C-alpha positions in Angstrom: 125.4 109.7 -117.7 123.6 111.8 -120.2 120.5 111.6 -122.3 122.1 109.0 -125.3 123.6 105.9 -124.9 126.7 107.1 -126.6 126.9 109.8 -123.7 126.8 107.5 -121.3 129.3 105.7 -122.9 131.4 108.9 -123.1 131.1 109.3 -119.3 131.8 106.0 -118.3 134.9 105.9 -120.4 136.0 109.0 -118.6 135.2 107.6 -115.2 137.1 104.3 -116.1 140.4 106.4 -116.8 140.3 107.7 -113.7 140.2 104.4 -111.8 143.0 102.8 -113.7 146.0 104.4 -111.6 144.0 103.5 -107.9 146.7 104.0 -105.3 145.1 105.0 -102.1 142.4 103.3 -100.0 140.4 106.7 -100.8 140.6 106.0 -104.5 139.5 102.4 -104.0 136.5 104.0 -102.0 135.5 106.3 -104.8 135.5 103.5 -107.3 133.1 101.2 -104.6 130.9 104.0 -103.9 130.1 104.4 -108.0 129.8 101.1 -109.3 129.0 98.7 -105.9 126.7 101.0 -103.5 124.2 101.6 -106.1 123.7 98.0 -106.7 121.9 98.1 -102.9 119.0 98.3 -101.5 118.5 102.1 -100.8 118.7 101.9 -97.0 121.9 100.4 -97.6 123.2 102.5 -99.8 122.8 105.8 -97.2 124.3 103.3 -94.3 127.3 102.9 -97.0 128.1 106.0 -98.0 128.3 107.0 -94.1 130.4 104.0 -93.7 132.8 104.9 -96.8 132.9 108.8 -95.1 134.3 107.5 -92.0 136.6 105.0 -93.5 137.9 107.6 -95.9 138.9 110.1 -92.8 141.0 107.1 -91.2 142.5 105.1 -94.2 141.7 107.1 -97.0 145.4 108.4 -97.9 147.1 105.0 -97.0 148.0 103.2 -100.0 146.1 100.4 -101.0 149.1 97.7 -100.0 149.6 99.7 -96.7 146.9 98.4 -94.2 147.7 95.9 -91.5 145.4 94.1 -89.6 147.3 95.9 -86.2 145.5 99.0 -88.1 142.0 97.6 -87.8 142.0 96.2 -84.7 143.4 99.5 -83.6 140.2 101.9 -85.6 137.8 99.4 -84.0 139.5 99.7 -80.1 138.9 103.6 -80.7 135.5 103.2 -81.9 132.9 103.8 -79.4 129.9 102.0 -81.4 131.7 98.6 -82.1 129.2 97.0 -84.1 129.2 100.2 -86.3 132.8 100.1 -86.6 132.8 96.2 -87.3 130.2 97.2 -90.2 132.6 99.8 -91.8 135.2 97.0 -91.7 133.1 94.9 -93.6 132.5 97.0 -95.9 136.5 98.1 -96.3 137.2 94.5 -96.5 134.3 94.0 -99.4 136.3 96.6 -101.2 139.2 94.4 -101.4 137.6 91.8 -102.3 136.6 93.7 -105.3 140.2 95.5 -105.5 141.5 92.2 -106.5 138.5 91.3 -109.1 139.4 94.8 -110.7 143.1 94.2 -111.2 144.7 96.5 -108.5 146.1 93.7 -106.2 146.5 90.3 -105.7 146.1 89.5 -102.3 143.7 90.1 -100.1 145.6 92.1 -97.2 143.0 91.7 -94.2 141.0 88.4 -95.2 141.9 85.5 -92.7 144.2 87.9 -91.1 141.6 89.9 -89.0 139.0 88.0 -86.7 136.9 90.0 -85.3 133.8 89.2 -83.0 130.2 89.0 -84.1 127.5 90.1 -82.5 124.9 87.4 -80.8 122.2 86.9 -83.1 118.6 87.5 -81.2 117.1 83.8 -80.0 113.4 84.7 -79.5 111.1 82.3 -81.0 107.7 83.4 -81.1 105.3 80.2 -79.8 102.2 79.1 -81.5 100.0 80.5 -78.7 101.6 83.7 -78.9 100.6 84.1 -82.7 97.0 82.7 -81.7 96.6 85.3 -79.2 97.6 88.0 -81.6 95.1 87.2 -84.2 92.6 86.8 -81.4 92.6 90.4 -80.7 89.4 92.3 -81.3 89.0 94.9 -84.0 86.6 97.8 -83.8 86.3 97.4 -87.6 85.8 95.0 -90.4 88.8 96.5 -92.4 91.8 98.2 -91.3 94.7 98.0 -89.5 94.4 95.1 -86.7 93.0 93.1 -89.4 95.9 93.7 -92.1 98.3 92.9 -89.5 96.7 90.2 -88.5 96.4 88.7 -92.0 100.4 90.2 -92.3 101.2 87.6 -89.5 99.6 84.7 -91.0 101.2 85.0 -94.7 104.4 85.9 -93.1 104.4 82.7 -90.6 104.0 80.4 -93.6 106.7 82.1 -95.9 109.0 83.6 -94.2 109.0 86.6 -96.8 110.8 89.6 -95.6 108.7 92.8 -95.0 110.0 94.4 -97.9 109.2 92.1 -100.3 105.6 92.0 -98.5 105.1 94.8 -98.7 105.9 95.4 -102.5 103.4 92.5 -103.4 101.0 92.9 -106.2 98.2 90.3 -107.1 98.4 91.3 -110.6 101.8 91.1 -110.6 103.1 88.2 -108.2 100.2 85.9 -108.1 100.3 83.2 -110.0 98.4 79.9 -110.7 101.3 78.1 -109.1 101.5 80.4 -106.1 103.1 83.8 -105.2 106.4 84.4 -107.3 109.0 87.3 -105.9 112.3 88.3 -106.6 113.6 89.1 -103.5 114.3 93.0 -103.4 117.3 93.1 -101.3 119.4 91.1 -104.2 117.5 92.2 -107.3 120.7 93.9 -108.7 123.3 91.2 -107.4 121.8 87.4 -107.6 118.3 88.2 -108.9 117.0 85.6 -106.9 113.6 84.5 -107.6 111.1 82.1 -105.2 107.6 81.2 -106.0 105.7 80.0 -102.4 103.0 77.6 -103.7 99.7 77.8 -103.0 98.1 75.7 -99.4 95.0 76.3 -98.6 96.7 78.1 -95.1 98.0 80.5 -97.9 95.0 80.9 -100.0 92.7 81.7 -96.9 95.7 84.2 -95.3 95.7 86.1 -98.6 92.1 86.0 -99.2 91.9 87.8 -95.6 94.6 90.1 -96.6 92.2 91.3 -99.7 89.2 91.4 -97.5 91.3 93.4 -95.2 92.3 95.8 -97.0 91.0 99.7 -96.6 91.0 100.4 -100.4 89.7 97.5 -102.4 91.1 99.2 -105.8 94.6 99.1 -105.2 97.7 97.6 -106.8 99.0 96.3 -104.0 98.2 93.8 -101.1 98.9 95.6 -98.5 98.1 99.1 -98.9 97.6 102.7 -97.2 94.1 104.2 -96.6 94.7 106.1 -100.3 95.4 102.6 -102.0 99.2 103.6 -102.0 102.1 101.2 -101.1 103.8 101.4 -97.6 107.5 101.1 -99.1 109.1 104.5 -99.8 111.3 103.5 -102.5 113.1 107.1 -102.1 114.2 106.4 -98.7 113.6 101.9 -98.1 111.8 102.4 -95.4 107.9 102.0 -94.5 107.3 104.5 -91.6 103.2 104.1 -91.8 103.9 100.6 -91.9 106.2 100.5 -88.5 104.1 103.0 -86.3 101.0 100.6 -87.3 102.6 97.8 -86.2 104.1 99.4 -83.2 100.4 100.2 -82.0 99.5 96.7 -82.9 102.3 95.4 -80.4 101.0 97.8 -77.6 97.6 96.0 -78.0 99.0 92.8 -78.1 100.6 93.4 -74.8 98.0 95.3 -73.1 95.1 93.0 -74.1 96.5 89.3 -74.5 98.4 86.8 -72.4 101.5 87.7 -74.4 103.9 89.6 -72.4 107.3 90.0 -74.1 107.3 92.4 -77.1 108.5 90.3 -80.8 109.4 92.1 -84.5 108.7 91.6 -87.5 112.8 89.8 -88.1 111.1 87.2 -85.3 108.1 86.0 -87.5 110.6 85.8 -90.2 112.7 83.5 -87.7 109.3 81.9 -86.5 109.0 80.4 -90.1 112.6 79.6 -90.6 112.3 77.9 -87.3 109.3 75.8 -87.6 110.5 74.5 -91.0 111.4 70.6 -91.2 114.7 71.3 -92.3 117.4 73.5 -92.7 117.0 73.5 -96.4 113.4 74.0 -96.2 114.1 76.9 -94.1 116.5 78.2 -96.3 114.2 78.0 -99.4 111.8 80.1 -97.6 113.7 82.7 -96.6 115.6 82.8 -99.9 119.2 82.6 -99.0 121.6 81.8 -101.1 123.6 80.5 -98.4 122.1 78.6 -95.7 124.7 79.4 -93.1 123.3 82.5 -91.9 119.7 80.6 -91.9 121.2 78.4 -89.3 122.9 81.0 -87.6 120.3 83.6 -86.9 116.9 82.3 -88.3 117.0 78.5 -87.0 115.9 79.6 -83.3 114.4 76.3 -81.9 116.8 73.9 -79.7 118.7 71.2 -81.4 116.9 68.1 -81.1 119.1 64.7 -81.2 118.5 61.0 -80.5 121.1 59.3 -77.9 123.4 57.0 -79.3 121.6 54.3 -77.1 
């Protein structure tokens, strides 16, 4: 975009001129890729670029008013990866939502016309005794991987914080007198939603355990590598080192405790939502703006109701 603001304005004006006469789906996807995709998480950006490439190959030459529900159903039917194809169509649908916002069309050609089956959410609920088993796993050292992950599990089951947000925690930045303050990384460039997890004795103890377990005390990160660096790679949006450490920890859990079924990071997040007293509390813990996704995906305990009589 240039080194000076004036240069950036010129480049942006040129790009807007290119988008004044958007006629094909390829044109629409170009603008979507330029303006919308960069606002998403790095890992999501990579996925979106791949989706756009596939969509452009099939739909690119169509005029933006041309696609019919029949075309979408055929696209998915011909795909050997149905779940992936549905995600690609979801991106196309969002591009059409933006097309209405940008003034290219007045009516969404797919919304309300295409009904695709959604994948069944995971139902794995981690029982309290399973957490106790994980926390009882012996560590050969006072610091390091086992102690770190045990503290991580304790914080996660209390807050439901996402992996990306937890691994980006910096005590000097996020720890307030009131509690732990985060702005969800996933929506930082969109809603900018902020959450403060108020201090409780249990949360303070879990954080203290995480601080004590760090292999390097002089580090800006609550969870850090042996060199004091963050596990998160901002260029890729991944935490490969952490994933490997988690994998090794789970292998020990299955081999040395009474836990017989593996669980994931996401299952821990779901446990926090499931253990919340209400759906609204669960939504707030997970920093969701809409409780529908909280209820459908993360509330995994059976719903208990009192009979009428």
